[in-house]
C-alpha positions in Angstrom: 37.0 114.6 82.7 40.1 113.3 80.7 38.3 114.2 77.4 37.9 117.8 78.6 41.6 117.9 79.7 42.6 116.7 76.2 40.4 119.2 74.5 41.9 122.0 76.7 45.4 120.9 75.9 44.8 121.5 72.3 43.8 125.2 72.9 46.3 127.8 73.9 45.8 131.5 74.4 48.4 134.1 73.4 50.8 134.5 76.2 54.1 136.2 77.0 57.1 134.6 75.3 58.2 133.1 78.6 55.1 130.9 78.7 54.3 130.8 75.0 51.9 128.0 74.0 52.2 125.9 77.2 49.4 123.5 77.8 50.4 120.2 79.4 48.2 117.5 80.6 49.8 115.9 83.6 48.6 112.5 84.9 49.7 110.3 87.8 48.6 106.6 88.0 49.4 105.0 91.4 49.8 101.3 91.8 47.3 98.9 93.4 49.4 99.4 96.6 48.1 102.9 96.6 44.5 102.0 95.6 45.1 102.5 91.8 44.4 106.2 92.2 44.5 108.3 89.0 44.9 112.1 89.0 45.1 114.5 86.2 45.4 118.3 85.7 46.3 120.8 83.1 49.3 123.1 83.5 49.5 126.3 81.4 51.9 128.3 83.5 49.3 131.1 83.5 47.0 132.3 86.3 43.8 130.4 86.4 45.1 127.0 85.4 44.2 123.9 87.5 47.6 123.2 89.0 47.8 124.1 92.7 51.5 124.7 92.6 51.7 126.3 89.1 54.6 128.7 89.6 56.9 126.1 91.2 55.9 123.4 88.7 56.7 125.7 85.8 60.0 126.7 87.3 60.9 123.0 87.8 60.0 122.2 84.2 62.0 125.2 82.9 65.1 124.2 84.8 64.9 120.7 83.3 63.8 121.8 79.8 60.6 119.9 80.4 62.5 116.6 80.3 61.5 114.1 83.0 64.8 112.3 82.7 66.7 115.5 83.4 65.0 116.1 86.7 67.3 115.3 89.6 66.3 114.1 93.1 66.1 116.6 95.9 67.8 113.9 98.1 64.9 113.4 100.5 64.9 110.1 102.3 62.4 107.6 100.8 61.5 104.1 101.8 62.3 101.1 99.6 58.7 100.1 99.4 57.9 99.2 95.8 54.6 100.8 94.8 55.1 102.0 91.3 53.8 105.4 90.2 53.5 106.2 86.5 53.5 109.8 85.4 52.7 111.2 82.0 53.2 114.7 80.6 51.8 115.5 77.1 50.8 118.6 75.2 53.0 121.6 74.5 55.8 123.2 76.5 56.7 126.7 75.2 55.3 125.7 71.8 57.2 122.4 71.5 55.3 119.1 71.6 55.9 116.9 74.7 54.9 113.3 75.3 56.8 111.6 78.1 56.0 108.8 80.4 58.1 107.7 83.4 57.6 105.2 86.2 59.0 105.8 89.7 59.3 103.1 92.3 57.0 104.9 94.7 55.3 108.3 95.2 58.1 109.6 97.5 60.7 109.0 94.8 58.4 110.5 92.2 58.0 113.7 94.3 61.7 113.8 95.1 62.5 113.9 91.3 59.6 116.0 90.0 59.0 118.4 92.8 55.8 120.4 92.3 55.2 119.2 88.8 53.1 116.1 89.8 52.2 117.3 93.2 48.5 118.0 92.7 
């Protein structure tokens, strides 16, 4: 499955300038506290991609210039349970290469910072 995601990330159809050449592979690796689950999807910001919250994920990325460090918390209350979650985003955002990895202390904190981007 990951191989097909990687192959897809390398192909991009012509699109409006707003979404030009966007093909991001998004992955989430949960810790052993959360059964070591691994999830992945492709986000193109076009109809028909695999991301269930495509429009909101693309708006969130646009507001942070596709920089995970620039994404601010929505101030939801999260527990202090340490169950690290590693997210990775690689591919192309509006024609620019992206390869970022960030670890959050738990899935609640991850969702508070990234919103719909890794909510799949």
